[in-house]
C-alpha positions, 0 to 999 in steps of 0.5 A: 708401104709397110713403113706407112702403115707401121707409121700409122699403127704407131701413131694409133697407139699415142694418147689422145693428147699426144695426137692433139699436139701432134696435130697442132705440130702438124699445122705449124712446124712445117711452116717454122720449118719451112721459113727456117730452111729458105733463111738458112739456104739464103745465108748458105747461098750468099756466103758460098757466093762470097767466097767463091768470089773472093776464091776466083779474085785471090787466084786472080791476084796470085796469078797477076802476082806470078805474072809480074814476077815473070817481068821482073825476071826477064833476064837470066841470073839471080832476078830469073830464079827469084821470080821463078820462086815467086812464081812457085810460091803464088801457084802453091797458095792459088792451088791451095784455094782453088777448085778443079780444074783450076787446081791443076792448072796452078799446079801444072804451071808450078811444075812447068817453072822447073823446066828450062827453057819454059820460062816463055810458056809460063807467061801465057800459062799465067794468063790462061790461068788468070783468064780461067779464074775469072771465067770461074768467077763469073760462073760462079756468080751466075749459078748462085743467081739461079740458086737464089732463084730456086730459093726463093721458090721454095721459100714460096712453096715450102709453107704451102706443102708444110701446111698440107701435110699438117693439114693431112696429119690433123685430118688423120687424128680427127678421123682417128678420134672420130672412128673410136667415138662411132665405135663406141657409140655402135657399141653402147648402142647394141649394148642397149639393144641387147645385141652383145657384141664382141669386145671392142679392140683397144689400139692406143693407150689414149684416153679412149681405152678407158672408155672402151674398157667401160664399155667393155666391161658394161657388155661383159656385164650384160652378157654375162647377166644375159648368159645367167637368165638363159641358164636360170630360164633354161634350168627352171624349165628343165625343173619344171620338166622334172618336177611335172614328169615325176609328178605324172609318174608318180601319179600314175604309180599311186593307188594303182591295183592293176599292173597292166592299167599302171604300166599304160599309165606310167608309159603315158605320163612319160611320153606327156610329161617326159616329152619323148616320142615314144615309150613302152615296156616290154616284159621278157617271156621264158617261153621257146623264143625268149621273146619280149611282150610289149605290154605298155605304150604311150606316144606314137608309132604303137606299129612299130612297137608291135613289129619290132619282134624283139628277144631276150635269148641267145640271138644277139641280133633280135635283141636290140637295146631292150634284150640286151639291156635285159641279159647284160642288167644294165642301162643301155642308151643309144645317142643316134640310132642311125649309126648304133649296130644294135638297130641295124635290123630296126633302123629302117623303120625307126628313122623315117619315124623320127626316132633318132636316140633310145635308152632301154633300161632292165626292169626288176622285181626283187631280184629278177628282170623281169622286162624293160622300159624303152624310151625313144626321142627324136633328138641325136644325144637326148639321152645324157647323164643328167637324163639317165640319172632322173630315168633311173630314179623313175625307173626305181619307183616303177620297180617299187610300184610293181612290188606294190602291186604284185604284193597286193595281188598276192595277199589279195589272192591269199585272203580271198583263199583263206575266205574261199576256205573259211566259207567252202570246202577245199577239197570239192569247193562246195559250201561248208558248214558255216555257209550252209547254215547261213543258206539254211536261215535264207532258204527257211525265211523263204520258204516260210515267206512264199508258203512252201517247204523246204526239203533237206537231204543229208547224205552220208557216203558208205563204208567210204573208211574202207576206201580209204584204208584199201586205196589210200587218202588220194583215191578217197579225196578224188571219190569225194570230189566226184561225188561232190560234182555228181550232187551238184549236178544232180540237185540242179539250179537254186539248190545248195550242195554242201560238205560239212564233214568227211564224207557227209553232204547236204542238200537243201532243195527250197520251194518244194511242193511236197516230199516227193521232190526230194525223194525223187532226187534221193532215188537218182542219187543213190542210182547214180551212186550205184555206179562207178565214178568216172575219175574213182577206182573201177569196179567201187560203187560209193554207196550212201545213206540219205536222210530226208526232213521238211521244214516246217513239218518237222521242226519250226526251227531251221537249226532242227532241220539239218539235226532231224535230216541226220537222224533220218540218214542214221536210221538209213545207214542203220537199215543196211545203207544205200537207201533213204529215209524220210524222218519220222518222230520215232527217230527222237529216240536216238535223242535219248541216247544223247541225253544219256551221254549228257547225264553221264558227261555231268557226272564224269567229273564227279566220278574222276572219269576225266583225265588229261594227256599231253601231246608234246610240241617240239622245236624244228630248229633243234629237235627240243621238246619247247611245250606240250598241249593238254588234251582231255580224255573221257574213260567211261564205265560202260563205253570205254574210251570216248573220244573227245569228238564224241563229247567235246561237241555235246559239252559245248552245246549243253554248257557243260564245258564251262566246268569241264574247261575250269577242271582242265586248267586247274588239272594241268596247273596240279600236273605241272607243280607235281612234275616240277617237284619231281625236278623235272625241267617242264615247258609250258603247257597249253590249254585249250579253250572253247569259245563259250570259256573264253568269253565267260566273265570269271575267265581270269578268276579261274586262271589266276586261281589255278596258278596261284593255287599251285605256286606257279608262275603265269609263263607256266600255263598257255591258254589256246584260243580257236580263230573262231572264238576271238572273231565272234566279238572282236573288241571283247577279244581284244580286251580279253586277251589284253588281260591275259597277257597282262597276268603273263600267261602265254596266248595261243592262236588255234586252227588259224586260216579255218574261221572268220580272221581278217588279216587286218584284225589279226595285227590287233591280237596280243598272241605270243603263237600262231597254230597251222590248222591241220587241214593246212599242213596235210597236203602241204607237200603236194597241194600248192595252195596249202603250201602258199597259206602255209608260208604266207601264215609263217611270213606273217607271224614272223613280220608281227614277231609271232612264234608259229607251230604247225600241227598234225605233222605226220610225216617227214615230208611235211616236217622238213618242208615247214622247216625249210619255211622257217616254221618254229615249232611243230606237233603231230603224231611224227614225234608223239601223240598224246600220252599220259603224264607219266609217259611225259614225264619219261620224255621230259627225263630222257631229254628226248628229242626229234631227228632232225636231217642235216641240212647239207648243201650238196648238189642234189637232183631228182629224176622222174620217170614212169620207165625204170631203164629210162631212170637208171640211164640218166643215172648212169649218164649223171653220175660221174658229175658227182651229183647225188640223184633221187629216183622216183617212177611216179609224181607222188613218190617224187613229191614225198622225196622233194619234201624229204631232201633238199633238191635243186635240179628237177628233170621229169618225163612228159608222158606218165600215167597219173601225171604228165610232167609239166603237171608235175613240174607246175606243182613243184614250181609252186612248192618249190620255187628255187627249184630248176626244172627241166623236162624230157620227152619222146613225144612232140607234145609242144603245146603244153611243153611250150605252155609250161615254159611260158609260165615259167615252170620249165627251164629247159626242154629235151627229147629222147633220145638225148646226146649225153654230152648235151644233157650233162652240160645243161644239168651243169648250167642248171646247177650254176643257175640255182647257185647264182639265184640262191647263193645267200641261201647256201652260204647261210647253209654252209 
């Protein structure tokens, strides 16, 4: 069977032509072979028969010769010997031609002829041999006859058998061809139907190989085309999904103003366009548990997200993928939730919901990880490398969106704060003078339309300066805030309470029938102010003098109402205070004094009573004098030195400010020339321009004439304009500033943040310097809002390549804080008050410099506790670690130390009399966000502490008594954390 199979395999490998020839040969060759075989057998049998007959006849002939020889040698003697030799010769010849057993019998007879006395037996044996030869010949003839019959039968059957074998071979050939053709047809039909079968197997070198190879090539091409089509279709689907996902996510981010709404829209876009089962964003809260709060969700299974209760703290069992991604700051993909150990605790809730794979990506804002974006899908291994790359791109877009929204929110907060500063008093929250004047006009119009009166109460606190001098400005500010709250509560709804000046308040009472209502309110106010305030110093009564005027009885002009009320207040104060007075015409006598001062001021220029003093401006980078501000002084012949606050406002109201301003510009330029003639290197000097002077038509000519007349380059002079002056008419201001800039003088914007400016207008003004108002600088080291405004102004100016100078710097703490925020210059009593020209020249000649502190990167910490022994114990515990330790026993001293020194770690007690630890650290966070803040308390006031931790104001919480080793380790980790967070700043310092 193996040979047959091998033959079939070999046969199938023959070519079609060869197989056809084999088939034809299979039909003809067997018949021809059979005929040849029969013919050959007949010839063989005939020759064999003839041979057998001749052989037997030869043996018979030899036998007869031997018998004849024996007869001749019957008598002994030579004849017998000759006869025996003849017998031997004939037997030898017979043995040579005979076959067994006749050969043996002939050989035996030959041997017998040698025996004596056997002569008689020879004849018998020869006769027997002859008989046997005759019988053998007859038997041979009979056998040959049988063979002839068999050959004849074979001659008849052989062609039939050969024909059958030929038919079988031909059938095999045809069947192979038919099978090949059928396979090719079926293959072609499958290719046509798009089934794309496997390749056909070629088992021969026949002509079918070309057909099979052609069909195989056709199938390969078709399969390749189908694969390409499927790949293109799949790629198109993927591309469409990517485009849709990017578009949906970008649409969620574009134009978003609310962070939480943006996050929610982003999650929904991921689920709808990305076809994920679930998407949620969790923010890493810095509370005691360090939990991850879900803030946005898209898709199904919101209940699953709410029950996760994940954490990014030290308990790794509560992290899962989100917490791990936040801690390790890397993308964490889980291809199979069922087998990932991170989901061991949450697997029971995830798998029944079909959440089989997950990816968690850390969400950053700047250098801080704020949370994680989490995606779940119902397919195992969904998040491959390409998917993660796409999600990484979307994550970066989301981070940019969060940063943009937060920056916009911070910008809006600062602008709102600036707007509030413009309209309201920062200390009391009351309306300021600008808002008061606007409401006064509205209230007067309503009173005129309604036929009623409008009352104005001008309240001025008596001896308020004594409170500041004896108790400090902080207590004075507290008193002002308490008085403001009291006046608001007493004035009632509909009334306007304002604080136009330091210790002055104004109350507008609309729609009053007569002055009696105003008098009753004034009486109540005086009674309440005659008692100590709840938040003020004990036994101190904020007495006040109140002036009352009525509109329109005391003047048809609403602006005159405040003036007459002020006159009435001054009259009440002249009576000893703690009383009120209504305005009376006799009070106008006070106006006579004002007119007298105006007349004296008009003659002051002619009498050369005016002079200029110069307050130096110094660099916060190297301490050198970089400029000066020229300030006008009036030496009155009878009143002595008159403060600018007394005559500058009068000059602005009367228009005298124009000649005074022109004189000041020319005077300063002349002084600059004099200094330079003395060989002094004089920096630029700034001259203040009033709003009225700024908008005068010949301002440019006045400045140009002063410069050219004294031979000065324009850069030697700087002009300071107030924010309110340029905002009065923005377009005109832009044109004026452009002309001055073209002339070459420096331009400084004064009192920035106190006027009506909008950040969008600032970029239009070609200014060189931005001046931070002293009202923001005063409490920059203690009030976070003031610090935030200063920081915003500095950052804004630097982004616009504008120099920044802070005025009113009076303490080292203020100077150090502004220097850390990269303020360029300062001006204030800390370096020098305004001095006469000679004194300023001495400063220049001596190269006087501001002493700047060292920027050492030493590890410094601050300890705050109202108990001295606790401070000492903490210092002893921590001093072996090599820290520079600053100590304070109250919050005010601690804030002062923070302003003077670069502190990395702050350790504060919780329970303190003036301010709690959490309140203090919250203020420190706002002022010095780079510090690491730790709270220490012997009480279990956990609610406020946890709240502070949640807001990020507190880094760690320790209880008293503390474990020294744990506390030291925590302090060390805090310094390490600070170094990692602000390493680039440390590198810059070193």
